[in-house]
Phi, psi and omega in degrees: 000326182285327177294316185301318183298311181303314187283326171302323184286324175294315179293330171291319181283349180088021190256003182296317185287325174296327185287318181289324177302310186293336181269342187263345189290140178290129177297151173082354175295151180300335180286337186294338187256005181279156183297316177303315183298314179298307186298328176291313180299322178295318187292323179290319171303317183294317182297322182288319172300316178286330169299332179293336185278338184291343179272349175269172179214165179058239181289312179309316178293320178297305179306316181304310185297314192292325185286326176295308177302316181297324183290317177301310179298321176296320184289319178292332174282333173300318179261010181062037184245128173278134182250000000 
């Protein structure tokens, strides 16, 4: 049931195609290190992390959402990309 919620959330957000593309892209290709490529990868990871939060409630959900946002922000800051 938890996986179904994640898949439904990703489908609703329109990230299913992006997730497949991100998982099949070859590491080390020049597109991986462009700001757009990094931003797209971070967006997909963020959507997956946020989707995991939908199965939680209360304090756990709030903590999960904060952690997802913090991870996204730290990653973008590490590459000095504004999101």
